[in-house]
C-alpha positions as CSV (number, residue, x, y, z in Angstrom):
1,M,-15.8,47.0,36.8
2,V,-13.0,46.5,34.2
3,A,-15.1,48.0,31.4
4,D,-15.4,51.2,33.4
5,R,-11.8,52.1,32.8
6,F,-12.3,52.2,29.0
7,S,-13.4,55.3,27.0
8,L,-16.3,55.2,24.5
9,L,-15.4,56.5,21.0
10,N,-16.5,60.0,20.2
11,A,-16.5,62.2,17.1
12,Q,-13.0,63.5,18.0
13,D,-11.6,60.0,18.0
14,L,-13.3,59.2,14.7
15,A,-11.7,62.3,13.1
16,A,-8.3,61.4,14.6
17,F,-8.4,57.9,13.1
18,R,-9.4,59.3,9.7
19,D,-6.5,61.6,9.8
20,L,-4.1,58.8,10.7
21,L,-5.4,56.2,8.1
22,G,-7.6,57.9,5.6
23,E,-11.4,57.7,5.5
24,A,-11.5,54.5,3.4
25,Y,-9.8,52.5,6.1
26,V,-12.0,53.6,9.0
27,L,-15.1,51.5,8.8
28,Q,-18.4,52.1,10.7
29,D,-20.9,50.4,8.3
30,E,-23.1,47.7,9.8
31,D,-21.7,44.9,7.5
32,S,-18.1,45.6,8.7
33,L,-19.1,45.8,12.3
34,A,-21.0,42.5,12.0
35,D,-18.1,40.8,10.1
36,Y,-15.6,41.7,12.9
37,S,-17.9,40.8,15.8
38,H,-17.1,37.1,15.7
39,D,-14.6,34.4,14.8
40,Y,-15.2,30.6,14.7
41,T,-15.7,30.3,18.5
42,E,-19.1,28.8,19.2
43,D,-21.9,31.4,18.4
44,L,-20.3,34.3,20.2
45,H,-20.7,37.9,18.8
46,Y,-19.4,41.2,20.3
47,R,-19.9,44.3,18.1
48,P,-17.0,46.8,17.9
49,Q,-17.6,50.5,17.5
50,L,-15.1,50.8,14.7
51,V,-13.0,48.7,12.4
52,L,-9.6,50.2,11.4
53,K,-7.4,48.8,8.6
54,P,-3.9,50.3,8.8
55,G,-1.5,49.6,6.0
56,N,1.9,49.5,7.8
57,A,3.6,49.3,11.1
58,S,3.8,53.1,11.5
59,E,0.1,53.4,11.2
60,I,-0.5,50.6,13.7
61,A,1.9,52.4,16.1
62,A,0.0,55.6,15.7
63,V,-3.3,53.9,16.4
64,L,-2.0,52.0,19.4
65,G,-0.3,55.1,20.9
66,Y,-3.5,57.1,20.5
67,C,-5.7,54.3,22.0
68,Q,-3.3,53.8,24.9
69,E,-3.5,57.5,25.8
70,R,-7.3,57.7,25.4
71,R,-7.8,54.3,27.0
72,I,-9.7,52.9,24.0
73,P,-9.8,49.1,23.9
74,V,-8.2,47.6,20.8
75,T,-8.7,44.1,19.5
76,P,-6.3,42.8,16.8
77,A,-8.0,40.7,14.1
78,G,-6.6,38.6,11.3
79,A,-8.6,35.9,9.3
80,R,-10.9,35.4,12.3
81,T,-10.6,31.6,12.2
82,G,-9.8,31.2,15.9
83,L,-11.6,28.8,18.2
84,S,-11.0,30.4,21.6
85,G,-12.5,33.8,21.2
86,G,-9.1,35.5,20.9
87,M,-10.3,38.3,18.6
88,L,-13.7,39.0,20.0
89,P,-14.0,42.7,20.9
90,I,-15.8,42.0,24.2
91,Y,-15.5,45.7,25.3
92,G,-16.4,47.2,22.0
93,G,-13.9,49.9,21.0
94,V,-11.7,49.4,18.0
95,V,-11.0,46.2,16.0
96,L,-7.5,46.6,14.4
97,A,-7.6,44.4,11.2
98,T,-4.3,43.5,9.6
99,D,-5.8,42.5,6.2
100,R,-3.7,45.1,4.3
101,L,-0.4,43.7,5.5
102,N,-0.6,40.7,3.1
103,Q,2.7,40.5,1.3
104,I,5.5,37.9,1.3
105,L,8.5,40.2,1.5
106,D,11.4,37.8,0.8
107,I,12.1,34.2,0.2
108,D,15.8,33.6,1.1
109,T,16.7,30.3,-0.6
110,R,20.4,30.6,0.6
111,N,19.4,30.6,4.3
112,L,16.1,28.7,4.0
113,Q,14.0,31.6,5.4
114,V,11.0,33.6,4.4
115,T,10.0,37.1,5.6
116,T,6.3,37.8,5.5
117,Q,3.7,40.2,6.7
118,P,1.0,38.8,9.0
119,A,-2.0,38.7,6.7
120,V,-0.6,36.1,4.3
121,V,-2.7,32.9,4.2
122,V,-0.7,29.9,5.5
123,Q,-1.4,27.8,2.4
124,A,-0.4,30.7,0.1
125,L,2.9,30.9,1.9
126,Q,3.4,27.2,1.7
127,E,2.7,27.1,-2.0
128,A,5.0,30.1,-2.7
129,V,8.0,28.6,-1.0
130,A,7.3,25.2,-2.5
131,E,8.1,26.7,-5.9
132,Y,11.7,27.0,-4.6
133,G,11.7,23.4,-3.3
134,L,11.2,24.6,0.3
135,F,8.6,23.7,3.0
136,Y,6.9,25.6,5.8
137,P,5.6,22.7,7.7
138,V,3.1,24.3,10.2
139,D,-0.1,23.0,8.9
140,P,-3.3,23.8,10.8
141,A,-6.6,22.3,9.5
142,S,-7.6,25.9,8.5
143,R,-4.5,26.5,6.5
144,G,-6.5,27.6,3.4
145,S,-7.9,30.6,5.3
146,C,-5.9,31.3,8.5
147,Y,-3.2,34.0,8.5
148,I,0.5,33.6,9.5
149,G,-0.1,36.4,12.1
150,G,-2.9,34.5,13.8
151,N,-0.8,31.4,13.9
152,I,2.0,33.3,15.6
153,A,-0.4,34.9,18.1
154,E,-1.9,31.5,19.0
155,G,1.2,29.4,18.8
156,A,-0.6,27.2,16.2
157,G,0.4,23.6,15.7
158,G,-1.5,21.5,13.1
159,L,-1.4,18.2,11.4
160,R,2.4,17.8,10.8
161,A,3.6,19.2,14.2
162,V,4.4,15.6,15.3
163,K,7.5,15.5,13.1
164,Y,8.2,19.1,12.3
165,G,7.2,21.1,15.4
166,I,4.8,24.0,15.8
167,T,4.9,27.7,15.0
168,K,7.3,28.7,17.8
169,D,9.9,26.3,16.3
170,Y,10.0,28.4,13.0
171,V,9.9,32.0,14.2
172,L,13.3,33.6,14.1
173,D,12.5,37.3,14.3
174,L,9.5,39.5,14.6
175,E,8.7,43.2,14.1
176,V,6.1,44.0,16.7
177,V,4.2,47.2,17.6
178,L,3.8,47.4,21.3
179,P,0.5,48.5,23.0
180,T,2.2,51.9,23.8
181,G,3.0,52.6,20.2
182,E,6.7,51.7,20.0
183,I,8.0,49.4,17.2
184,I,10.5,46.8,18.3
185,Q,12.5,43.9,16.7
186,T,12.5,40.8,18.9
187,G,15.3,38.7,17.6
188,A,17.6,38.1,14.7
189,R,17.7,36.0,11.5
190,T,20.2,33.6,13.0
191,L,19.4,30.0,13.9
192,K,21.0,30.5,17.3
193,N,20.4,33.5,19.6
194,S,21.6,33.6,23.2
195,T,21.4,37.4,23.5
196,G,19.2,38.7,26.3
197,Y,15.6,37.7,27.1
198,N,13.8,35.8,24.3
199,L,11.2,38.3,23.3
200,T,10.4,36.4,20.2
201,Q,9.2,33.4,22.0
202,L,7.3,35.6,24.5
203,M,5.3,37.1,21.7
204,V,4.6,33.7,20.1
205,G,1.4,32.4,21.7
206,S,0.7,35.7,23.6
207,E,-2.7,35.9,21.7
208,G,-2.4,39.5,20.7
209,T,-2.2,40.8,24.3
210,L,1.4,42.0,24.3
211,G,1.8,43.5,20.8
212,V,0.8,43.3,17.1
213,V,3.1,41.4,14.8
214,T,3.7,43.4,11.5
215,R,6.6,41.3,10.1
216,A,7.9,37.8,10.7
217,T,11.0,35.9,9.6
218,L,10.4,32.2,9.5
219,K,12.6,29.2,9.1
220,L,12.0,26.8,6.2
221,V,13.1,23.2,5.5
222,P,13.6,21.3,2.2
223,L,10.4,20.1,0.7
224,P,9.8,16.3,1.1
225,Q,9.8,14.5,-2.2
226,K,7.7,11.5,-1.3
227,R,4.6,10.9,0.9
228,M,2.5,7.9,1.8
229,V,-0.7,7.9,3.9
230,M,-2.0,5.0,5.9
231,L,-5.6,4.7,7.1
232,A,-5.8,2.2,10.0
233,P,-9.3,1.2,11.5
234,F,-9.7,0.0,15.1
235,S,-12.7,-1.6,16.7
236,S,-11.5,-0.2,20.0
237,A,-10.7,3.5,20.3
238,E,-8.7,2.8,23.4
239,R,-6.4,0.4,21.5
240,A,-6.0,3.0,18.7
241,C,-4.8,5.5,21.4
242,D,-2.4,2.9,22.8
243,A,-0.9,2.2,19.4
244,V,0.2,5.8,19.0
245,S,3.0,5.9,21.5
246,A,4.1,2.4,20.5
247,I,4.9,3.7,17.0
248,F,7.3,6.2,18.4
249,R,8.8,3.7,20.9
250,A,9.6,1.7,17.8
251,G,11.8,4.5,16.6
252,I,9.5,5.8,13.8
253,V,8.5,9.4,13.5
254,P,5.6,9.9,11.0
255,S,5.0,13.4,9.6
256,A,1.3,13.2,10.8
257,L,-0.6,10.9,13.1
258,E,-4.3,11.8,13.5
259,F,-6.9,10.1,15.7
260,M,-10.6,10.3,14.6
261,E,-13.5,8.7,16.4
262,K,-16.3,7.2,14.3
263,E,-18.7,10.1,15.2
264,A,-16.3,12.7,14.0
265,I,-15.7,11.0,10.7
266,D,-19.4,10.5,10.1
267,F,-20.1,14.1,10.7
268,A,-17.4,15.1,8.2
269,Q,-18.4,12.6,5.5
270,D,-22.1,13.5,5.7
271,F,-21.2,17.2,5.5
272,L,-19.0,16.6,2.4
273,G,-21.3,14.0,0.8
274,S,-18.4,11.7,0.1
275,Y,-17.4,8.5,1.9
276,P,-13.8,7.4,1.6
277,F,-13.9,6.0,5.2
278,D,-15.9,2.9,6.1
279,T,-16.9,3.3,9.8
280,E,-19.1,0.2,10.1
281,G,-18.0,-1.7,13.3
282,I,-15.2,0.8,13.8
283,E,-14.7,3.0,16.9
284,A,-11.8,5.0,15.6
285,H,-9.2,5.4,12.8
286,L,-5.6,6.5,12.8
287,L,-4.6,8.5,9.8
288,I,-0.8,8.3,9.4
289,E,1.4,10.1,7.0
290,V,5.1,9.3,6.4
291,D,7.3,11.6,4.2
292,G,10.9,11.6,3.1
293,K,13.4,12.0,0.4
294,D,12.6,8.8,-1.6
295,A,10.0,6.1,-2.0
296,D,12.2,3.3,-0.5
297,S,12.7,5.1,2.9
298,V,9.1,6.1,3.1
299,M,7.9,2.5,2.4
300,A,10.3,1.1,5.0
301,D,8.8,3.3,7.6
302,C,5.2,2.4,6.6
303,E,6.1,-1.3,6.8
304,A,7.5,-0.8,10.3
305,I,4.4,1.1,11.4
306,Y,2.2,-1.7,9.9
307,A,4.1,-4.2,12.1
308,V,3.4,-2.1,15.2
309,L,-0.3,-1.7,14.4
310,E,-0.8,-5.4,14.0
311,A,-0.2,-5.9,17.7
312,F,-3.1,-3.6,18.6
313,D,-5.9,-5.5,16.8
314,C,-5.9,-3.1,13.9
315,G,-8.2,-3.9,10.9
316,E,-7.2,-3.9,7.3
317,I,-4.9,-0.9,6.6
318,L,-5.4,1.2,3.5
319,F,-2.2,2.5,1.8
320,A,-2.9,5.8,-0.1
321,E,0.0,6.4,-2.5
322,S,-1.6,8.7,-5.1
323,E,-1.9,12.4,-4.3
324,E,-5.6,12.3,-5.2
325,E,-6.4,9.5,-2.8
326,Q,-4.4,11.1,0.0
327,N,-6.2,14.4,-0.6
328,R,-9.6,12.6,-0.3
329,L,-8.6,11.3,3.1
330,W,-7.1,14.6,4.4
331,K,-10.2,16.5,3.2
332,V,-12.3,14.5,5.6
333,R,-9.9,15.2,8.5
334,R,-9.7,18.9,7.8
335,T,-13.5,19.2,7.6
336,I,-14.4,17.6,10.9
337,G,-14.4,20.9,12.9
338,E,-16.5,22.8,10.4
339,A,-18.9,19.8,10.0
340,T,-19.5,19.3,13.7
341,R,-20.2,23.0,14.3
342,S,-22.6,23.3,11.4
343,G,-26.1,23.5,12.8
344,H,-25.2,22.2,16.3
345,V,-24.5,23.8,19.7
346,V,-21.0,22.5,20.4
347,K,-18.4,23.3,23.0
348,E,-14.9,22.5,21.6
349,E,-11.9,22.0,23.8
350,D,-8.2,21.4,23.0
351,T,-6.8,19.0,25.6
352,V,-3.2,17.8,25.4
353,V,-1.3,15.3,27.5
354,P,2.0,13.4,27.2
355,R,1.6,11.0,24.3
356,A,1.6,7.8,26.3
357,E,-1.3,9.1,28.4
358,L,-3.6,9.5,25.4
359,A,-5.8,6.4,26.1
360,K,-6.3,7.6,29.7
361,L,-7.3,11.0,28.5
362,W,-9.8,9.5,26.1
363,K,-11.4,7.3,28.8
364,H,-11.5,10.3,31.2
365,I,-13.3,12.5,28.6
366,K,-15.8,9.7,27.9
367,A,-16.5,9.2,31.6
368,V,-17.1,12.9,32.3
369,A,-19.4,13.2,29.3
370,A,-21.4,10.1,30.5
371,R,-21.7,11.5,34.0
372,F,-23.1,14.8,32.8
373,G,-25.3,13.3,30.1
374,I,-23.4,14.9,27.2
375,S,-22.5,13.5,23.8
376,A,-18.7,13.7,23.3
377,F,-16.3,12.6,20.7
378,C,-12.6,13.2,20.0
379,F,-10.3,13.8,17.1
380,G,-7.0,15.4,16.7
381,H,-3.2,15.2,16.7
382,A,-2.7,11.9,18.5
383,G,1.0,12.0,17.7
384,D,1.3,15.1,19.9
385,G,-1.0,13.8,22.6
386,N,-3.4,16.5,21.5
387,L,-7.2,15.7,21.4
388,H,-9.9,18.1,20.3
389,V,-13.0,17.4,22.2
390,H,-16.5,18.2,20.9
391,L,-19.2,18.3,23.5
392,Q,-22.8,18.5,22.1
393,R,-25.9,19.9,23.8
394,P,-28.5,17.2,24.2
395,Q,-31.6,17.6,22.1
396,G,-34.3,19.5,24.0
397,Q,-32.0,20.8,26.8
398,Q,-32.6,24.5,27.6
399,L,-29.7,26.8,26.8
400,D,-29.3,28.0,30.4
401,E,-29.2,24.5,31.8
402,W,-26.7,23.5,29.1
403,E,-24.4,26.5,30.0
404,Q,-24.4,25.4,33.7
405,V,-23.8,21.7,32.9
406,I,-21.1,22.4,30.3
407,E,-19.0,24.7,32.6
408,E,-18.9,22.0,35.3
409,A,-18.1,19.2,32.7
410,V,-15.3,21.2,31.1
411,R,-13.8,21.9,34.5
412,E,-13.8,18.2,35.3
413,I,-12.2,17.4,31.9
414,F,-9.4,19.9,32.5
415,R,-8.8,18.7,36.0
416,G,-8.2,15.2,34.7
417,T,-6.1,16.4,31.8
418,V,-3.8,18.3,34.2
419,A,-3.6,15.3,36.5
420,L,-2.3,13.3,33.6
421,G,0.6,15.8,33.2
422,G,-1.2,17.8,30.5
423,T,-2.6,21.3,30.1
424,L,-5.6,23.2,28.9
425,S,-4.7,23.9,25.3
426,G,-2.3,22.4,22.8
427,E,-2.8,24.9,20.0
428,H,-6.1,26.8,20.1
429,G,-5.1,29.2,22.8
430,I,-7.0,30.4,25.9
431,G,-8.6,33.5,24.6
432,L,-12.0,34.3,26.1
433,V,-13.6,30.9,26.6
434,Q,-10.9,29.1,28.5
435,K,-9.6,31.9,30.7
436,D,-11.8,31.0,33.7
437,Y,-10.1,27.6,33.9
438,M,-6.5,28.9,34.1
439,D,-6.5,28.3,37.9
440,I,-6.4,24.6,37.1
441,A,-3.1,24.8,35.3
442,F,-1.4,27.6,37.2
443,S,-0.9,28.7,40.8
444,P,-1.7,32.2,42.0
445,V,2.0,33.1,41.8
446,E,2.3,32.0,38.2
447,L,-0.9,33.9,37.2
448,A,0.4,37.0,39.0
449,L,3.7,36.8,37.0
450,M,1.7,36.7,33.7
451,R,-0.5,39.6,34.7
452,G,2.7,41.5,35.7
453,I,4.1,41.0,32.2
454,K,0.9,42.2,30.7
455,R,0.9,45.4,32.8
456,L,4.5,46.1,31.8
457,F,3.7,45.9,28.1
458,D,0.3,47.4,28.3
459,P,0.0,49.8,31.3
460,N,-3.6,50.7,30.6
461,G,-4.7,47.3,29.5
462,V,-6.1,48.4,26.2
463,L,-4.7,45.7,23.9
464,N,-7.1,42.7,23.5
465,P,-8.5,43.1,27.0
466,G,-10.4,40.3,28.8
467,K,-8.4,37.5,27.2
468,M,-6.2,34.7,28.7
469,F,-7.1,35.3,32.3
470,P,-9.6,37.4,34.3
471,E,-8.2,41.0,34.2
472,V,-7.0,43.0,37.1
473,S,-7.3,46.7,36.8
474,P,-3.9,48.5,36.5
475,E,-2.6,50.0,39.7
């Protein structure tokens, strides 16, 4: 048993942590243990034995070095907004919360860079750099609550990735504490770096299994001066999917291009109690944003997109020019995930395929859901070929039956996704809940290489154990 190799905390460990961090930052109360037992992944809860809140890289290094020697499992935690179970302390032990590392350290306007600690909220960082006319474009739906460190750990994407890229495209350099307690610098503050192995990109998306990020230097771009949002309704969701790649083939790159099925929109609007979308007779909407330096160039792109959409039986298109109207539309899109999880048993997946295969992916998901008798709807970053899939338990179905059916259905969805040239996750990560499907995307040789990297960084397997792929005990 993997769990057998870990040590249970004792009074000696508790005293050691208090010596390292101070009593105020070693938490054992029931409220703290409950708070750090879950993230946004389904209804999963795993109670840690202890929550630690170090204040700097040196304290994190001391904690990790101690836990490596004592074989105490350590689960890093940030804002706990993840959707793959990446911060669930499934073997108990210690949760290492980064909350106190919450400062923006430097905004470098000359080089268009920002250096930040990991517990800075993404939206707060965006607003801080915007005051200097700069833009951090990585824009997950949870930007108002998720941390920069969690985005780095998961390789987050978001609404504007289609034009601007994802987290990995903006990380220049990281300070990381290794599972063995050493502190390393992974890169440099240069835009080009061809010096040795790319440890920076190895850390991005490693889901807290290889190290704990304590400082990040991120690239910025100039803040766009003008935005326009288009809302395009379709009576056929398949035609909406087909329209997506046609926009790019026409030479237009919108800053965001989102697909939303009627069911997803209805959930969000009912949850919010506001109704800017009319879904009567509509199967899906595309929410399209264009940005740029001036109104003329933005409007030219919008007109070109309009011409493309007309060929795909699109309904009447709404142009939202005012910030207030744009925010109303975006609020619905950002709320879909929360709304559909509220009061429902939902399995959420994060499929991604080459953009031109989007319609085939949508049809495949619908066919699998119908075959297993499951309600399914999709929304997500169509411009990236990235569909979030919400599968709902039928009313009256017993939980044990649901768990068996859903596992088979998800495996079928992933097999079809990979067959279309896609993979298991575009941005949510693998974590706990997708790890048993990794054999669909990777061969035994590829999985063995990944496990080998994990063992090299973490010889006793104490850092975020049980995530990404089924563990193999260290030799």
